[in-house]
PyMOL Python script that loads the backbone (N, CA, C, O; Angstrom):
from pymol import cmd

cmd.read_pdbstr("""\
ATOM      1  N   MET A   1     146.452  78.496 103.834  1.00  0.00           N
ATOM      2  CA  MET A   1     145.615  77.593 103.593  1.00  0.00           C
ATOM      3  C   MET A   1     144.812  77.697 102.312  1.00  0.00           C
ATOM      4  O   MET A   1     144.294  76.750 101.721  1.00  0.00           O
ATOM      5  N   GLY A   2     144.776  79.076 101.935  1.00  0.00           N
ATOM      6  CA  GLY A   2     144.295  79.292 100.590  1.00  0.00           C
ATOM      7  C   GLY A   2     144.556  80.779 100.282  1.00  0.00           C
ATOM      8  O   GLY A   2     144.716  81.635 101.151  1.00  0.00           O
ATOM      9  N   ARG A   3     144.581  80.974  99.083  1.00  0.00           N
ATOM     10  CA  ARG A   3     144.865  82.214  98.623  1.00  0.00           C
ATOM     11  C   ARG A   3     143.917  82.724  97.756  1.00  0.00           C
ATOM     12  O   ARG A   3     143.052  81.943  97.359  1.00  0.00           O
ATOM     13  N   ILE A   4     143.895  84.092  97.307  1.00  0.00           N
ATOM     14  CA  ILE A   4     143.259  84.662  96.285  1.00  0.00           C
ATOM     15  C   ILE A   4     143.491  84.777  95.064  1.00  0.00           C
ATOM     16  O   ILE A   4     144.035  85.866  94.880  1.00  0.00           O
ATOM     17  N   VAL A   5     143.349  84.164  94.037  1.00  0.00           N
ATOM     18  CA  VAL A   5     143.570  84.064  92.494  1.00  0.00           C
ATOM     19  C   VAL A   5     142.407  84.829  91.660  1.00  0.00           C
ATOM     20  O   VAL A   5     141.198  84.879  91.886  1.00  0.00           O
ATOM     21  N   HIS A   6     143.297  85.496  90.461  1.00  0.00           N
ATOM     22  CA  HIS A   6     142.243  86.208  89.537  1.00  0.00           C
ATOM     23  C   HIS A   6     142.481  85.638  88.299  1.00  0.00           C
ATOM     24  O   HIS A   6     143.650  85.400  87.995  1.00  0.00           O
ATOM     25  N   ASP A   7     141.481  85.346  87.441  1.00  0.00           N
ATOM     26  CA  ASP A   7     141.424  84.756  86.204  1.00  0.00           C
ATOM     27  C   ASP A   7     141.554  85.841  84.948  1.00  0.00           C
ATOM     28  O   ASP A   7     141.337  87.004  85.290  1.00  0.00           O
ATOM     29  N   ASP A   8     141.785  85.692  83.935  1.00  0.00           N
ATOM     30  CA  ASP A   8     142.117  86.411  82.654  1.00  0.00           C
ATOM     31  C   ASP A   8     141.023  87.678  82.905  1.00  0.00           C
ATOM     32  O   ASP A   8     141.333  88.853  82.709  1.00  0.00           O
ATOM     33  N   ARG A   9     139.823  87.282  83.326  1.00  0.00           N
ATOM     34  CA  ARG A   9     138.898  88.442  83.446  1.00  0.00           C
ATOM     35  C   ARG A   9     138.689  89.376  84.375  1.00  0.00           C
ATOM     36  O   ARG A   9     137.744  90.162  84.310  1.00  0.00           O
ATOM     37  N   GLY A  10     139.700  89.366  85.471  1.00  0.00           N
ATOM     38  CA  GLY A  10     139.807  90.020  86.356  1.00  0.00           C
ATOM     39  C   GLY A  10     138.820  89.366  87.779  1.00  0.00           C
ATOM     40  O   GLY A  10     138.749  89.986  88.840  1.00  0.00           O
ATOM     41  N   SER A  11     138.221  88.224  87.573  1.00  0.00           N
ATOM     42  CA  SER A  11     137.226  87.553  88.637  1.00  0.00           C
ATOM     43  C   SER A  11     138.190  87.089  89.604  1.00  0.00           C
ATOM     44  O   SER A  11     139.282  86.645  89.249  1.00  0.00           O
ATOM     45  N   ALA A  12     137.834  87.173  90.810  1.00  0.00           N
ATOM     46  CA  ALA A  12     138.564  86.804  91.990  1.00  0.00           C
ATOM     47  C   ALA A  12     137.877  85.264  92.585  1.00  0.00           C
ATOM     48  O   ALA A  12     136.654  85.188  92.698  1.00  0.00           O
ATOM     49  N   SER A  13     138.583  84.312  92.874  1.00  0.00           N
ATOM     50  CA  SER A  13     138.370  83.213  93.407  1.00  0.00           C
ATOM     51  C   SER A  13     139.514  82.695  94.343  1.00  0.00           C
ATOM     52  O   SER A  13     140.644  83.160  94.189  1.00  0.00           O
ATOM     53  N   VAL A  14     139.276  81.766  95.294  1.00  0.00           N
ATOM     54  CA  VAL A  14     139.810  81.376  96.208  1.00  0.00           C
ATOM     55  C   VAL A  14     140.514  79.808  95.679  1.00  0.00           C
ATOM     56  O   VAL A  14     139.927  78.938  95.036  1.00  0.00           O
ATOM     57  N   GLU A  15     141.988  79.781  96.193  1.00  0.00           N
ATOM     58  CA  GLU A  15     142.500  78.682  95.826  1.00  0.00           C
ATOM     59  C   GLU A  15     142.993  78.352  96.676  1.00  0.00           C
ATOM     60  O   GLU A  15     143.900  78.928  97.276  1.00  0.00           O
ATOM     61  N   TRP A  16     142.181  76.695  97.067  1.00  0.00           N
ATOM     62  CA  TRP A  16     142.816  76.224  98.049  1.00  0.00           C
ATOM     63  C   TRP A  16     143.711  75.241  98.282  1.00  0.00           C
ATOM     64  O   TRP A  16     144.027  74.576  97.295  1.00  0.00           O
ATOM     65  N   ARG A  17     144.332  74.897  99.578  1.00  0.00           N
ATOM     66  CA  ARG A  17     145.550  74.123  99.567  1.00  0.00           C
ATOM     67  C   ARG A  17     145.151  73.048 100.828  1.00  0.00           C
ATOM     68  O   ARG A  17     144.374  73.208 101.769  1.00  0.00           O
ATOM     69  N   ASP A  18     145.943  71.973 100.484  1.00  0.00           N
ATOM     70  CA  ASP A  18     145.874  71.073 101.771  1.00  0.00           C
ATOM     71  C   ASP A  18     146.636  71.503 102.726  1.00  0.00           C
ATOM     72  O   ASP A  18     147.747  71.926 102.406  1.00  0.00           O
ATOM     73  N   ALA A  19     146.233  71.507 104.158  1.00  0.00           N
ATOM     74  CA  ALA A  19     146.850  71.568 105.214  1.00  0.00           C
ATOM     75  C   ALA A  19     147.870  70.502 105.681  1.00  0.00           C
ATOM     76  O   ALA A  19     147.857  69.335 105.290  1.00  0.00           O
ATOM     77  N   PRO A  20     148.781  71.041 106.585  1.00  0.00           N
ATOM     78  CA  PRO A  20     149.860  70.272 106.652  1.00  0.00           C
ATOM     79  C   PRO A  20     149.261  69.328 107.837  1.00  0.00           C
ATOM     80  O   PRO A  20     148.343  69.782 108.519  1.00  0.00           O
ATOM     81  N   ASP A  21     149.762  68.035 108.089  1.00  0.00           N
ATOM     82  CA  ASP A  21     149.235  67.219 109.183  1.00  0.00           C
ATOM     83  C   ASP A  21     149.575  67.973 110.433  1.00  0.00           C
ATOM     84  O   ASP A  21     148.794  67.558 111.289  1.00  0.00           O
ATOM     85  N   ASP A  22     150.282  68.786 110.896  1.00  0.00           N
ATOM     86  CA  ASP A  22     150.487  69.203 112.191  1.00  0.00           C
ATOM     87  C   ASP A  22     149.564  70.362 112.470  1.00  0.00           C
ATOM     88  O   ASP A  22     149.474  70.815 113.611  1.00  0.00           O
ATOM     89  N   TYR A  23     148.897  70.840 111.491  1.00  0.00           N
ATOM     90  CA  TYR A  23     148.672  72.126 111.375  1.00  0.00           C
ATOM     91  C   TYR A  23     147.015  72.217 112.500  1.00  0.00           C
ATOM     92  O   TYR A  23     146.190  71.304 112.517  1.00  0.00           O
ATOM     93  N   GLU A  24     146.914  73.214 113.131  1.00  0.00           N
ATOM     94  CA  GLU A  24     145.678  73.265 114.090  1.00  0.00           C
ATOM     95  C   GLU A  24     145.085  74.648 113.627  1.00  0.00           C
ATOM     96  O   GLU A  24     145.640  75.746 113.637  1.00  0.00           O
ATOM     97  N   ARG A  25     143.698  74.280 113.181  1.00  0.00           N
ATOM     98  CA  ARG A  25     142.818  75.442 113.136  1.00  0.00           C
ATOM     99  C   ARG A  25     142.641  76.241 114.384  1.00  0.00           C
ATOM    100  O   ARG A  25     142.640  75.725 115.502  1.00  0.00           O
ATOM    101  N   PRO A  26     142.493  77.496 114.162  1.00  0.00           N
ATOM    102  CA  PRO A  26     142.051  78.612 115.214  1.00  0.00           C
ATOM    103  C   PRO A  26     140.585  78.234 115.579  1.00  0.00           C
ATOM    104  O   PRO A  26     139.805  77.687 114.800  1.00  0.00           O
ATOM    105  N   VAL A  27     140.359  78.528 116.628  1.00  0.00           N
ATOM    106  CA  VAL A  27     138.853  78.652 116.859  1.00  0.00           C
ATOM    107  C   VAL A  27     138.409  79.915 116.932  1.00  0.00           C
ATOM    108  O   VAL A  27     138.856  80.864 117.576  1.00  0.00           O
ATOM    109  N   LEU A  28     137.351  79.830 116.104  1.00  0.00           N
ATOM    110  CA  LEU A  28     136.581  81.182 115.770  1.00  0.00           C
ATOM    111  C   LEU A  28     135.475  81.401 116.679  1.00  0.00           C
ATOM    112  O   LEU A  28     134.882  80.372 117.006  1.00  0.00           O
ATOM    113  N   SER A  29     135.102  82.360 117.110  1.00  0.00           N
ATOM    114  CA  SER A  29     134.166  83.055 117.889  1.00  0.00           C
ATOM    115  C   SER A  29     133.653  84.408 117.486  1.00  0.00           C
ATOM    116  O   SER A  29     134.298  85.092 116.692  1.00  0.00           O
ATOM    117  N   ILE A  30     132.396  84.864 118.056  1.00  0.00           N
ATOM    118  CA  ILE A  30     132.135  85.967 117.788  1.00  0.00           C
ATOM    119  C   ILE A  30     132.238  86.697 119.076  1.00  0.00           C
ATOM    120  O   ILE A  30     132.036  86.053 120.105  1.00  0.00           O
ATOM    121  N   GLU A  31     132.527  87.968 119.152  1.00  0.00           N
ATOM    122  CA  GLU A  31     133.196  88.567 120.354  1.00  0.00           C
ATOM    123  C   GLU A  31     131.903  88.897 121.089  1.00  0.00           C
ATOM    124  O   GLU A  31     130.813  88.957 120.521  1.00  0.00           O
ATOM    125  N   GLY A  32     132.101  89.113 122.437  1.00  0.00           N
ATOM    126  CA  GLY A  32     131.418  89.339 123.179  1.00  0.00           C
ATOM    127  C   GLY A  32     129.941  88.850 123.586  1.00  0.00           C
ATOM    128  O   GLY A  32     129.030  89.386 124.218  1.00  0.00           O
ATOM    129  N   THR A  33     130.094  87.591 122.949  1.00  0.00           N
ATOM    130  CA  THR A  33     128.976  86.563 123.271  1.00  0.00           C
ATOM    131  C   THR A  33     129.215  85.554 124.141  1.00  0.00           C
ATOM    132  O   THR A  33     128.314  84.980 124.752  1.00  0.00           O
ATOM    133  N   GLY A  34     130.703  85.223 124.269  1.00  0.00           N
ATOM    134  CA  GLY A  34     131.168  83.948 125.188  1.00  0.00           C
ATOM    135  C   GLY A  34     130.695  82.710 124.031  1.00  0.00           C
ATOM    136  O   GLY A  34     129.827  82.707 123.158  1.00  0.00           O
ATOM    137  N   ALA A  35     131.735  81.645 124.488  1.00  0.00           N
ATOM    138  CA  ALA A  35     131.785  80.526 123.912  1.00  0.00           C
ATOM    139  C   ALA A  35     130.290  79.772 123.245  1.00  0.00           C
ATOM    140  O   ALA A  35     130.001  79.420 122.101  1.00  0.00           O
ATOM    141  N   ALA A  36     129.724  79.736 124.227  1.00  0.00           N
ATOM    142  CA  ALA A  36     128.235  79.117 123.876  1.00  0.00           C
ATOM    143  C   ALA A  36     127.205  79.627 123.408  1.00  0.00           C
ATOM    144  O   ALA A  36     126.295  78.840 123.145  1.00  0.00           O
ATOM    145  N   ALA A  37     127.029  80.779 123.198  1.00  0.00           N
ATOM    146  CA  ALA A  37     125.884  81.742 122.649  1.00  0.00           C
ATOM    147  C   ALA A  37     125.432  81.057 121.354  1.00  0.00           C
ATOM    148  O   ALA A  37     126.251  80.988 120.438  1.00  0.00           O
ATOM    149  N   PRO A  38     124.121  80.507 121.180  1.00  0.00           N
ATOM    150  CA  PRO A  38     123.783  79.891 119.967  1.00  0.00           C
ATOM    151  C   PRO A  38     122.973  81.248 119.220  1.00  0.00           C
ATOM    152  O   PRO A  38     122.419  82.242 119.689  1.00  0.00           O
ATOM    153  N   LEU A  39     123.176  80.814 118.008  1.00  0.00           N
ATOM    154  CA  LEU A  39     122.805  81.873 116.971  1.00  0.00           C
ATOM    155  C   LEU A  39     121.100  81.364 116.720  1.00  0.00           C
ATOM    156  O   LEU A  39     120.851  80.201 116.401  1.00  0.00           O
ATOM    157  N   SER A  40     120.178  82.236 116.882  1.00  0.00           N
ATOM    158  CA  SER A  40     118.578  82.090 116.242  1.00  0.00           C
ATOM    159  C   SER A  40     118.219  83.099 115.204  1.00  0.00           C
ATOM    160  O   SER A  40     118.824  84.025 114.664  1.00  0.00           O
ATOM    161  N   ILE A  41     116.928  82.552 115.110  1.00  0.00           N
ATOM    162  CA  ILE A  41     116.175  83.658 114.252  1.00  0.00           C
ATOM    163  C   ILE A  41     115.196  83.909 114.895  1.00  0.00           C
ATOM    164  O   ILE A  41     114.640  82.986 115.491  1.00  0.00           O
ATOM    165  N   GLN A  42     114.673  85.265 114.974  1.00  0.00           N
ATOM    166  CA  GLN A  42     113.456  85.801 115.731  1.00  0.00           C
ATOM    167  C   GLN A  42     112.442  85.339 115.065  1.00  0.00           C
ATOM    168  O   GLN A  42     112.641  85.235 113.854  1.00  0.00           O
ATOM    169  N   SER A  43     111.064  84.920 115.585  1.00  0.00           N
ATOM    170  CA  SER A  43     109.872  84.714 114.749  1.00  0.00           C
ATOM    171  C   SER A  43     109.263  85.590 113.973  1.00  0.00           C
ATOM    172  O   SER A  43     108.298  85.192 113.320  1.00  0.00           O
ATOM    173  N   GLU A  44     109.680  86.945 113.875  1.00  0.00           N
ATOM    174  CA  GLU A  44     109.304  87.796 112.913  1.00  0.00           C
ATOM    175  C   GLU A  44     110.068  88.076 112.140  1.00  0.00           C
ATOM    176  O   GLU A  44     109.667  88.966 111.391  1.00  0.00           O
ATOM    177  N   ASP A  45     111.524  87.550 111.848  1.00  0.00           N
ATOM    178  CA  ASP A  45     112.234  87.777 110.758  1.00  0.00           C
ATOM    179  C   ASP A  45     111.879  86.786 109.616  1.00  0.00           C
ATOM    180  O   ASP A  45     111.325  85.687 109.643  1.00  0.00           O
ATOM    181  N   THR A  46     112.326  87.455 108.716  1.00  0.00           N
ATOM    182  CA  THR A  46     112.087  86.687 107.301  1.00  0.00           C
ATOM    183  C   THR A  46     113.389  86.674 106.724  1.00  0.00           C
ATOM    184  O   THR A  46     114.340  87.343 107.129  1.00  0.00           O
ATOM    185  N   PHE A  47     113.392  85.681 105.514  1.00  0.00           N
ATOM    186  CA  PHE A  47     114.653  85.720 104.725  1.00  0.00           C
ATOM    187  C   PHE A  47     114.494  86.575 103.295  1.00  0.00           C
ATOM    188  O   PHE A  47     115.374  86.723 102.447  1.00  0.00           O
ATOM    189  N   ASN A  48     113.224  87.059 103.264  1.00  0.00           N
ATOM    190  CA  ASN A  48     112.905  88.271 102.148  1.00  0.00           C
ATOM    191  C   ASN A  48     114.042  89.348 102.471  1.00  0.00           C
ATOM    192  O   ASN A  48     114.099  89.679 103.655  1.00  0.00           O
ATOM    193  N   PRO A  49     114.695  89.773 101.847  1.00  0.00           N
ATOM    194  CA  PRO A  49     115.212  91.307 102.109  1.00  0.00           C
ATOM    195  C   PRO A  49     114.516  92.162 101.726  1.00  0.00           C
ATOM    196  O   PRO A  49     115.111  93.214 101.956  1.00  0.00           O
ATOM    197  N   TYR A  50     113.319  92.414 101.133  1.00  0.00           N
ATOM    198  CA  TYR A  50     112.266  93.175 100.823  1.00  0.00           C
ATOM    199  C   TYR A  50     111.387  93.676 101.921  1.00  0.00           C
ATOM    200  O   TYR A  50     110.997  94.808 102.208  1.00  0.00           O
ATOM    201  N   ASP A  51     111.169  92.372 102.506  1.00  0.00           N
ATOM    202  CA  ASP A  51     110.251  92.490 103.995  1.00  0.00           C
ATOM    203  C   ASP A  51     111.041  92.621 105.239  1.00  0.00           C
ATOM    204  O   ASP A  51     110.497  92.251 106.279  1.00  0.00           O
ATOM    205  N   ARG A  52     112.260  93.098 105.287  1.00  0.00           N
ATOM    206  CA  ARG A  52     112.910  93.099 106.740  1.00  0.00           C
ATOM    207  C   ARG A  52     112.992  94.447 106.933  1.00  0.00           C
ATOM    208  O   ARG A  52     113.269  95.249 106.040  1.00  0.00           O
ATOM    209  N   ALA A  53     112.689  94.808 108.427  1.00  0.00           N
ATOM    210  CA  ALA A  53     112.818  96.188 108.563  1.00  0.00           C
ATOM    211  C   ALA A  53     114.121  96.708 108.928  1.00  0.00           C
ATOM    212  O   ALA A  53     114.687  95.744 109.443  1.00  0.00           O
ATOM    213  N   PRO A  54     114.853  97.626 108.946  1.00  0.00           N
ATOM    214  CA  PRO A  54     116.290  97.806 109.371  1.00  0.00           C
ATOM    215  C   PRO A  54     116.352  97.946 110.779  1.00  0.00           C
ATOM    216  O   PRO A  54     115.487  98.550 111.415  1.00  0.00           O
ATOM    217  N   GLU A  55     117.314  97.426 111.272  1.00  0.00           N
ATOM    218  CA  GLU A  55     117.692  97.392 112.596  1.00  0.00           C
ATOM    219  C   GLU A  55     117.715  98.836 113.237  1.00  0.00           C
ATOM    220  O   GLU A  55     117.756  99.809 112.484  1.00  0.00           O
ATOM    221  N   GLY A  56     117.695  98.975 114.393  1.00  0.00           N
ATOM    222  CA  GLY A  56     117.973 100.153 114.751  1.00  0.00           C
ATOM    223  C   GLY A  56     116.757 101.455 114.809  1.00  0.00           C
ATOM    224  O   GLY A  56     116.815 102.583 115.299  1.00  0.00           O
ATOM    225  N   GLY A  57     115.763 100.793 114.144  1.00  0.00           N
ATOM    226  CA  GLY A  57     114.518 101.736 114.075  1.00  0.00           C
ATOM    227  C   GLY A  57     114.737 102.943 113.217  1.00  0.00           C
ATOM    228  O   GLY A  57     114.266 104.041 113.513  1.00  0.00           O
ATOM    229  N   LEU A  58     115.545 102.697 112.024  1.00  0.00           N
ATOM    230  CA  LEU A  58     116.152 103.915 111.259  1.00  0.00           C
ATOM    231  C   LEU A  58     115.071 104.461 109.841  1.00  0.00           C
ATOM    232  O   LEU A  58     115.352 105.140 108.853  1.00  0.00           O
ATOM    233  N   GLY A  59     113.798 103.834 110.272  1.00  0.00           N
ATOM    234  CA  GLY A  59     112.759 103.840 109.323  1.00  0.00           C
ATOM    235  C   GLY A  59     111.932 102.777 109.421  1.00  0.00           C
ATOM    236  O   GLY A  59     112.352 101.706 109.858  1.00  0.00           O
ATOM    237  N   ALA A  60     110.813 102.926 109.075  1.00  0.00           N
ATOM    238  CA  ALA A  60     109.822 101.568 108.920  1.00  0.00           C
ATOM    239  C   ALA A  60     109.760 101.073 107.531  1.00  0.00           C
ATOM    240  O   ALA A  60     109.962 101.796 106.555  1.00  0.00           O
ATOM    241  N   ALA A  61     109.435  99.644 107.468  1.00  0.00           N
ATOM    242  CA  ALA A  61     109.276  99.181 106.216  1.00  0.00           C
ATOM    243  C   ALA A  61     108.190  99.492 105.471  1.00  0.00           C
ATOM    244  O   ALA A  61     107.087  99.448 106.015  1.00  0.00           O
ATOM    245  N   PRO A  62     108.304  99.858 104.110  1.00  0.00           N
ATOM    246  CA  PRO A  62     106.879 100.430 103.269  1.00  0.00           C
ATOM    247  C   PRO A  62     106.001  99.661 103.209  1.00  0.00           C
ATOM    248  O   PRO A  62     106.113  98.512 102.782  1.00  0.00           O
ATOM    249  N   PRO A  63     104.706 100.318 103.744  1.00  0.00           N
ATOM    250  CA  PRO A  63     103.506  99.731 103.657  1.00  0.00           C
ATOM    251  C   PRO A  63     103.250  98.495 102.312  1.00  0.00           C
ATOM    252  O   PRO A  63     103.656  98.847 101.204  1.00  0.00           O
ATOM    253  N   ARG A  64     102.795  97.522 102.391  1.00  0.00           N
ATOM    254  CA  ARG A  64     102.297  96.503 101.279  1.00  0.00           C
ATOM    255  C   ARG A  64     101.202  97.259 100.724  1.00  0.00           C
ATOM    256  O   ARG A  64     100.446  97.855 101.491  1.00  0.00           O
ATOM    257  N   VAL A  65     101.015  97.306  99.329  1.00  0.00           N
ATOM    258  CA  VAL A  65     100.000  97.928  98.561  1.00  0.00           C
ATOM    259  C   VAL A  65      98.844  96.773  98.177  1.00  0.00           C
ATOM    260  O   VAL A  65      98.967  95.895  97.323  1.00  0.00           O
ATOM    261  N   GLY A  66      97.618  97.030  99.096  1.00  0.00           N
ATOM    262  CA  GLY A  66      96.427  96.287  98.864  1.00  0.00           C
ATOM    263  C   GLY A  66      96.892  94.705  98.826  1.00  0.00           C
ATOM    264  O   GLY A  66      98.011  94.241  99.044  1.00  0.00           O
ATOM    265  N   GLY A  67      95.645  94.014  98.473  1.00  0.00           N
ATOM    266  CA  GLY A  67      96.132  92.574  98.384  1.00  0.00           C
ATOM    267  C   GLY A  67      95.938  92.293  96.996  1.00  0.00           C
ATOM    268  O   GLY A  67      96.384  93.059  96.143  1.00  0.00           O
ATOM    269  N   LYS A  68      95.146  90.990  96.626  1.00  0.00           N
ATOM    270  CA  LYS A  68      95.340  90.685  95.067  1.00  0.00           C
ATOM    271  C   LYS A  68      94.111  91.354  94.542  1.00  0.00           C
ATOM    272  O   LYS A  68      93.036  91.684  95.044  1.00  0.00           O
ATOM    273  N   ARG A  69      94.655  91.438  93.342  1.00  0.00           N
ATOM    274  CA  ARG A  69      93.438  92.372  92.294  1.00  0.00           C
ATOM    275  C   ARG A  69      92.724  91.431  91.769  1.00  0.00           C
ATOM    276  O   ARG A  69      93.246  90.394  91.359  1.00  0.00           O
ATOM    277  N   ASP A  70      91.448  91.656  91.708  1.00  0.00           N
ATOM    278  CA  ASP A  70      90.458  90.707  90.586  1.00  0.00           C
ATOM    279  C   ASP A  70      90.907  91.261  89.139  1.00  0.00           C
ATOM    280  O   ASP A  70      90.753  92.459  88.900  1.00  0.00           O
ATOM    281  N   LEU A  71      91.436  90.438  88.217  1.00  0.00           N
ATOM    282  CA  LEU A  71      91.775  90.654  86.836  1.00  0.00           C
ATOM    283  C   LEU A  71      90.577  90.524  86.049  1.00  0.00           C
ATOM    284  O   LEU A  71      90.500  91.039  84.933  1.00  0.00           O
ATOM    285  N   LYS A  72      89.741  89.937  86.508  1.00  0.00           N
ATOM    286  CA  LYS A  72      88.241  89.824  85.742  1.00  0.00           C
ATOM    287  C   LYS A  72      87.327  90.872  85.843  1.00  0.00           C
ATOM    288  O   LYS A  72      86.532  91.181  84.956  1.00  0.00           O
ATOM    289  N   LYS A  73      87.463  91.517  87.122  1.00  0.00           N
ATOM    290  CA  LYS A  73      86.767  92.986  87.091  1.00  0.00           C
ATOM    291  C   LYS A  73      87.356  93.989  86.832  1.00  0.00           C
ATOM    292  O   LYS A  73      86.708  95.027  86.969  1.00  0.00           O
ATOM    293  N   LEU A  74      88.663  94.092  86.404  1.00  0.00           N
ATOM    294  CA  LEU A  74      89.818  95.050  85.615  1.00  0.00           C
ATOM    295  C   LEU A  74      89.239  94.994  84.041  1.00  0.00           C
ATOM    296  O   LEU A  74      88.868  95.934  83.338  1.00  0.00           O
ATOM    297  N   SER A  75      89.297  93.497  83.722  1.00  0.00           N
ATOM    298  CA  SER A  75      88.970  93.514  82.195  1.00  0.00           C
ATOM    299  C   SER A  75      87.521  94.040  81.888  1.00  0.00           C
ATOM    300  O   SER A  75      87.196  94.576  80.828  1.00  0.00           O
ATOM    301  N   GLU A  76      86.669  93.805  82.997  1.00  0.00           N
ATOM    302  CA  GLU A  76      85.163  94.615  82.632  1.00  0.00           C
ATOM    303  C   GLU A  76      85.250  95.694  82.536  1.00  0.00           C
ATOM    304  O   GLU A  76      84.681  96.273  81.611  1.00  0.00           O
ATOM    305  N   TRP A  77      86.078  96.434  83.563  1.00  0.00           N
ATOM    306  CA  TRP A  77      86.116  97.835  83.385  1.00  0.00           C
ATOM    307  C   TRP A  77      86.803  98.488  82.088  1.00  0.00           C
ATOM    308  O   TRP A  77      86.366  99.478  81.501  1.00  0.00           O
ATOM    309  N   ILE A  78      87.921  97.785  81.754  1.00  0.00           N
ATOM    310  CA  ILE A  78      88.486  98.432  80.800  1.00  0.00           C
ATOM    311  C   ILE A  78      87.397  98.253  79.462  1.00  0.00           C
ATOM    312  O   ILE A  78      87.250  99.262  78.772  1.00  0.00           O
ATOM    313  N   LYS A  79      86.750  97.202  79.131  1.00  0.00           N
ATOM    314  CA  LYS A  79      85.834  97.105  78.224  1.00  0.00           C
ATOM    315  C   LYS A  79      84.643  97.989  78.126  1.00  0.00           C
ATOM    316  O   LYS A  79      84.169  98.177  77.005  1.00  0.00           O
ATOM    317  N   LEU A  80      84.048  98.612  79.268  1.00  0.00           N
ATOM    318  CA  LEU A  80      83.141  99.418  79.625  1.00  0.00           C
ATOM    319  C   LEU A  80      83.810 101.003  79.194  1.00  0.00           C
ATOM    320  O   LEU A  80      83.176 101.931  78.691  1.00  0.00           O
ATOM    321  N   MET A  81      85.129 100.989  79.521  1.00  0.00           N
ATOM    322  CA  MET A  81      85.716 102.429  79.426  1.00  0.00           C
ATOM    323  C   MET A  81      85.901 102.595  77.735  1.00  0.00           C
ATOM    324  O   MET A  81      85.737 103.699  77.215  1.00  0.00           O
ATOM    325  N   ARG A  82      86.202 101.584  77.061  1.00  0.00           N
ATOM    326  CA  ARG A  82      86.684 101.487  75.796  1.00  0.00           C
ATOM    327  C   ARG A  82      85.220 101.858  74.984  1.00  0.00           C
ATOM    328  O   ARG A  82      85.133 102.575  73.987  1.00  0.00           O
ATOM    329  N   GLU A  83      84.213 101.239  75.620  1.00  0.00           N
ATOM    330  CA  GLU A  83      82.828 101.111  74.887  1.00  0.00           C
ATOM    331  C   GLU A  83      82.182 102.986  75.325  1.00  0.00           C
ATOM    332  O   GLU A  83      81.322 103.557  74.655  1.00  0.00           O
ATOM    333  N   MET A  84      82.658 103.405  76.173  1.00  0.00           N
ATOM    334  CA  MET A  84      82.406 104.734  76.664  1.00  0.00           C
ATOM    335  C   MET A  84      83.009 105.598  75.759  1.00  0.00           C
ATOM    336  O   MET A  84      82.399 106.547  75.266  1.00  0.00           O
ATOM    337  N   GLU A  85      84.289 105.304  75.481  1.00  0.00           N
ATOM    338  CA  GLU A  85      85.323 106.145  74.545  1.00  0.00           C
ATOM    339  C   GLU A  85      84.552 106.165  73.143  1.00  0.00           C
ATOM    340  O   GLU A  85      84.304 107.249  72.615  1.00  0.00           O
ATOM    341  N   GLU A  86      84.215 105.087  72.607  1.00  0.00           N
ATOM    342  CA  GLU A  86      83.649 104.836  71.379  1.00  0.00           C
ATOM    343  C   GLU A  86      82.306 105.683  71.310  1.00  0.00           C
ATOM    344  O   GLU A  86      82.122 106.362  70.300  1.00  0.00           O
ATOM    345  N   ARG A  87      81.524 105.683  72.146  1.00  0.00           N
ATOM    346  CA  ARG A  87      80.134 106.227  72.265  1.00  0.00           C
ATOM    347  C   ARG A  87      80.404 107.952  72.222  1.00  0.00           C
ATOM    348  O   ARG A  87      79.592 108.749  71.751  1.00  0.00           O
ATOM    349  N   LYS A  88      81.531 108.266  72.733  1.00  0.00           N
ATOM    350  CA  LYS A  88      81.851 109.564  72.971  1.00  0.00           C
ATOM    351  C   LYS A  88      82.445 110.072  71.614  1.00  0.00           C
ATOM    352  O   LYS A  88      82.342 111.249  71.266  1.00  0.00           O
ATOM    353  N   ASN A  89      83.026 109.181  70.925  1.00  0.00           N
ATOM    354  CA  ASN A  89      83.817 109.646  69.748  1.00  0.00           C
ATOM    355  C   ASN A  89      82.485 109.627  68.628  1.00  0.00           C
ATOM    356  O   ASN A  89      82.489 110.577  67.845  1.00  0.00           O
ATOM    357  N   LYS A  90      81.565 108.822  68.509  1.00  0.00           N
ATOM    358  CA  LYS A  90      80.492 108.877  67.408  1.00  0.00           C
ATOM    359  C   LYS A  90      79.378 109.713  68.050  1.00  0.00           C
ATOM    360  O   LYS A  90      78.387 109.715  67.320  1.00  0.00           O
ATOM    361  N   GLY A  91      79.224 110.375  69.096  1.00  0.00           N
ATOM    362  CA  GLY A  91      78.583 111.508  69.299  1.00  0.00           C
ATOM    363  C   GLY A  91      77.473 111.141  70.127  1.00  0.00           C
ATOM    364  O   GLY A  91      76.614 111.970  70.429  1.00  0.00           O
ATOM    365  N   GLU A  92      77.432 109.848  70.546  1.00  0.00           N
ATOM    366  CA  GLU A  92      76.431 109.305  71.369  1.00  0.00           C
ATOM    367  C   GLU A  92      76.229 110.055  72.697  1.00  0.00           C
ATOM    368  O   GLU A  92      77.151 110.686  73.212  1.00  0.00           O
ATOM    369  N   SER A  93      74.955 109.969  73.258  1.00  0.00           N
ATOM    370  CA  SER A  93      75.038 110.331  74.936  1.00  0.00           C
ATOM    371  C   SER A  93      74.859 108.879  75.636  1.00  0.00           C
ATOM    372  O   SER A  93      74.640 107.731  75.249  1.00  0.00           O
ATOM    373  N   ASP A  94      75.077 109.558  76.912  1.00  0.00           N
ATOM    374  CA  ASP A  94      74.913 108.189  77.995  1.00  0.00           C
ATOM    375  C   ASP A  94      73.476 107.731  77.861  1.00  0.00           C
ATOM    376  O   ASP A  94      73.070 106.771  78.516  1.00  0.00           O
TER     377      ASP A  94
END
""", "prot")
cmd.dss("prot")
cmd.show_as("cartoon", "prot")
cmd.util.cbc("prot")
cmd.orient("prot")
């Protein structure tokens, strides 16, 4: 019903064809689950691949680094450090 074709750059795509009127589609199922096993997402599952823990316990997910940073405090700290460096270069003491 379809075939893989390659364009002039070598990229593959599927070229679909219309099925004949007497064509019966095969029934697909997941092996070992039975015909009526519903798919579900666990509550701790996430769609972010970076937040997912590997299955089988192969390792723990890396811990998150801190919370939000206060950029205003960071800016004040940078200004203070610059002032201290200027004083040091001028030979002033604390």
